C-alpha positions as CSV (number, residue, x, y, z in Angstrom):
1,E,3.7,6.9,9.2
2,A,6.2,4.6,7.5
3,N,6.2,4.3,3.7
4,Q,7.6,0.8,3.8
5,W,6.7,-2.7,2.7
6,P,4.5,-4.5,5.2
7,E,7.2,-7.1,6.0
8,D,9.4,-4.2,7.1
9,V,6.6,-2.7,9.3
10,V,5.3,-5.7,11.2
11,D,8.0,-5.3,13.9
12,Y,6.5,-2.0,14.9
13,F,3.4,-3.8,16.1
14,G,5.4,-5.4,18.9
15,D,4.8,-8.8,20.6
16,Y,2.7,-11.1,18.4
17,P,1.4,-13.4,21.2
18,S,0.2,-10.5,23.3
19,G,-1.9,-9.1,20.4
20,G,0.5,-6.3,19.7
21,D,1.9,-4.1,22.5
22,E,3.4,-1.2,20.6
23,C,2.0,0.4,17.5
24,H,-1.6,-0.6,16.8
25,M,-2.1,0.7,13.3
26,A,0.3,1.2,10.3
27,F,-0.5,2.4,6.8
28,H,-0.4,-0.3,4.1
29,F,1.3,1.8,1.5
30,P,1.5,-0.8,-1.3
31,V,-2.3,-1.1,-1.4
32,M,-3.0,2.5,-2.3
33,P,-1.5,2.6,-5.9
34,R,-3.0,-0.9,-6.5
35,I,-6.5,0.4,-5.7
36,F,-6.1,2.9,-8.5
37,M,-4.7,0.2,-10.8
38,A,-7.5,-2.2,-10.0
39,V,-10.2,0.4,-10.8
40,R,-8.6,1.3,-14.1
41,R,-8.1,-2.4,-15.1
42,E,-11.5,-3.3,-13.7
43,S,-9.8,-6.2,-11.9
44,R,-9.4,-7.1,-8.2
45,Y,-6.0,-8.8,-8.8
46,P,-3.7,-5.8,-8.1
47,V,-5.2,-5.5,-4.7
48,S,-5.8,-9.2,-3.9
49,E,-2.3,-10.1,-4.9
50,I,-0.6,-7.6,-2.6
51,L,-2.9,-8.5,0.3
52,A,-2.0,-12.2,-0.2
53,K,1.6,-11.3,0.2
54,T,1.0,-9.2,3.4
55,P,2.3,-10.9,6.6
56,A,0.0,-11.7,9.5
57,I,-0.1,-9.1,12.3
58,P,-1.1,-9.3,15.9
59,S,-4.8,-9.5,16.7
60,G,-4.9,-6.1,18.4
61,C,-3.5,-4.4,15.4
62,Q,-4.6,-3.3,11.9
63,W,-3.5,-2.0,8.6
64,G,-4.6,1.5,7.6
65,M,-6.0,1.4,4.1
66,F,-6.3,4.6,2.2
67,L,-6.8,6.1,-1.3
68,R,-4.6,9.2,-0.8
69,N,-2.2,10.4,1.8
70,H,-2.3,14.0,2.9
71,D,0.8,14.9,0.9
72,E,1.2,12.5,-2.0
73,L,0.0,9.8,-4.3
74,T,3.1,7.7,-4.2
75,L,4.1,5.2,-6.8
76,E,7.2,4.0,-4.9
77,M,5.6,0.7,-4.0
78,V,5.0,-0.5,-7.6
79,T,7.3,-2.1,-10.2
80,D,8.7,0.1,-13.0
81,E,6.2,-1.6,-15.4
82,E,3.2,-0.8,-13.1
83,R,4.5,2.8,-12.6
84,D,4.6,3.3,-16.4
85,Y,1.1,1.9,-16.7
86,M,-0.2,4.3,-14.0
87,W,1.5,7.3,-15.7
88,A,0.0,6.3,-19.1
89,E,-3.5,5.9,-17.7
90,Y,-3.7,8.7,-15.1
91,A,-1.2,11.3,-16.3
92,K,-1.1,11.2,-20.1
93,D,0.2,14.7,-20.3
94,P,3.8,14.8,-18.9
95,R,3.0,18.2,-17.2
96,M,0.6,16.2,-14.9
97,R,3.6,14.4,-13.4
98,A,5.3,15.8,-10.3
């Protein structure tokens, strides 16, 4: 598990020509908060934009997409503006924020 940007994770997959000879799956952390944003905005763009920026990975590897991680709903992989939007939409009461 590496809460990092995809471009910082691709090296973990290993040798590209061989189809990936090390790690075979890594979480795509930036997608998760954007799924919540896309649902609230009723728009595919938060998800499609981050996927368009995601680097190619070896054929034997994959990104793990998820809605929640076992220990958090992280907003580390969004801009300050996007984070403010998410707080305003999903945690209107400040006591809801950890």
